[in-house]
C-alpha positions in Angstrom: -8.4 -78.4 -51.3 -8.4 -76.7 -48.0 -5.6 -77.4 -45.5 -6.6 -76.6 -41.9 -4.6 -75.6 -38.9 -5.0 -74.4 -35.3 -3.2 -72.0 -32.9 -4.0 -71.6 -29.2 -3.7 -68.5 -27.1 -3.0 -69.3 -23.4 -2.5 -66.8 -20.6 -0.8 -67.5 -17.3 -1.8 -66.1 -13.9 0.1 -62.9 -14.6 -1.7 -62.3 -17.9 1.3 -63.2 -20.1 0.8 -65.1 -23.4 2.5 -68.5 -24.1 4.7 -68.3 -27.2 7.0 -70.8 -28.9 10.0 -69.8 -30.9 10.6 -71.8 -34.1 13.5 -71.6 -36.5 12.7 -71.8 -40.2 15.5 -71.3 -42.7 17.7 -69.6 -40.1 14.9 -67.1 -39.1 13.4 -67.1 -35.6 9.6 -66.8 -35.5 7.6 -66.4 -32.3 4.0 -67.7 -32.4 1.4 -69.2 -30.2 1.5 -73.1 -30.1 -0.3 -74.9 -32.9 -0.1 -76.8 -36.1 -2.1 -78.9 -38.6 -5.4 -80.7 -38.1 -4.9 -84.4 -38.8 -7.2 -86.6 -40.8 -10.4 -87.4 -38.7 -9.5 -85.0 -36.0 -11.6 -82.0 -34.9 -10.0 -78.6 -34.7 -10.5 -78.5 -30.9 -8.8 -81.9 -30.5 -5.9 -80.8 -32.8 -5.5 -77.6 -30.6 -5.2 -79.6 -27.4 -2.8 -82.1 -29.0 -0.6 -79.5 -30.5 -0.2 -77.6 -27.2 0.7 -80.9 -25.5 3.3 -81.8 -28.2 5.0 -78.4 -28.2 4.8 -77.5 -24.4 3.7 -80.6 -22.5 0.9 -78.6 -21.0 -2.6 -80.0 -20.5 -5.3 -77.5 -21.6 -8.9 -77.2 -22.6 -10.3 -75.0 -25.2 -12.8 -72.3 -24.1 -13.6 -70.5 -27.4 -12.8 -69.7 -31.0 -11.4 -66.2 -31.4 -10.6 -66.0 -35.1 -10.9 -68.1 -38.3 -8.2 -66.9 -40.7 -8.2 -67.9 -44.3 -5.6 -67.6 -47.0 -6.1 -68.2 -50.7 -2.8 -67.7 -52.5 -0.3 -69.4 -54.8 0.6 -71.6 -51.8 -3.0 -73.0 -51.9 -6.1 -72.6 -49.8 -5.5 -72.7 -46.0 -7.3 -71.8 -42.8 -6.2 -71.4 -39.2 -8.6 -71.4 -36.3 -7.2 -69.3 -33.3 -8.6 -70.6 -30.0 -8.5 -69.3 -26.5 -7.4 -72.0 -24.1 -7.2 -72.5 -20.4 -4.5 -74.4 -18.4 -5.8 -77.4 -16.6 -2.9 -77.7 -14.1 -0.7 -74.6 -14.1 2.6 -74.1 -15.8 4.8 -76.4 -13.6 5.2 -79.1 -16.2 5.9 -76.8 -19.1 8.9 -77.6 -21.2 9.9 -77.4 -24.8 8.3 -80.3 -26.7 8.8 -81.6 -30.2 7.2 -82.1 -33.6 6.5 -85.8 -34.1 6.3 -85.4 -37.9 10.0 -84.2 -38.0 13.1 -86.2 -37.4 15.2 -85.3 -34.4 17.8 -83.4 -36.5 15.0 -81.5 -38.3 13.2 -80.1 -35.2 12.2 -76.4 -35.5 11.0 -75.7 -31.9 13.7 -73.7 -30.0 12.1 -72.1 -26.9 8.8 -71.9 -25.1 7.9 -69.2 -22.6 5.2 -66.8 -21.4 5.6 -63.1 -22.5 3.9 -59.9 -21.5 2.2 -57.6 -24.0 5.3 -55.3 -23.7 7.8 -58.1 -24.4 5.7 -59.2 -27.4 5.7 -55.6 -28.8 9.5 -55.8 -29.0 9.7 -59.1 -30.9 11.2 -58.8 -34.4 9.0 -61.5 -35.9 5.7 -62.5 -34.3 3.1 -64.6 -36.3 0.6 -63.4 -36.8 1.5 -59.7 -36.3 -2.0 -58.9 -34.9 -1.2 -60.7 -31.7 0.9 -57.7 -30.7 -2.1 -55.4 -30.4 -5.6 -56.7 -31.5 -5.8 -59.5 -29.0 -4.9 -57.2 -26.1 -7.4 -54.5 -27.2 -10.2 -57.2 -27.3 -9.2 -58.5 -23.9 -9.1 -55.0 -22.4 -12.5 -54.2 -23.9 -14.1 -57.4 -22.7 -14.8 -58.6 -26.2 -13.4 -62.2 -25.9 -16.4 -63.8 -24.3 -18.3 -65.0 -27.4 -17.5 -68.5 -28.6 -18.3 -68.9 -32.3 -17.1 -72.5 -32.6 -19.8 -75.2 -33.2 -19.4 -78.9 -33.9 -22.0 -80.3 -36.3 -23.1 -83.8 -35.1 -23.8 -86.1 -38.1 -26.1 -89.0 -37.3 
């Protein structure tokens, strides 16, 4: 059975990317906000919800950038990477929480915008291709196409 997730790339007015730092097993991992798609939820709705939970920012999704699949001994998984846009600036941004975890089990540690150069210096960034591939596509003007479609069932 497939397990689905979402991640959202958000840039501020200065062109910096929003990242959250999570701690798993004593290891700090930087990543763009995101998480699992809940039962009955679309990927786009999950993306908006996850950003709200982790950063308290209101966003809208503009396009699908990547659909990443994994088939391994951990199971079958996919993550949709979306490009989002801030609805009301970064003024209300603050570190949120994961409602599925108890207060003493929270993994979120920090939220902030980082430049391409700051990201290049991170020891652990998930996924690693955010250090270069995204920026190359942005510079080459190749982020305009939105491959995401919702199928309406009647």
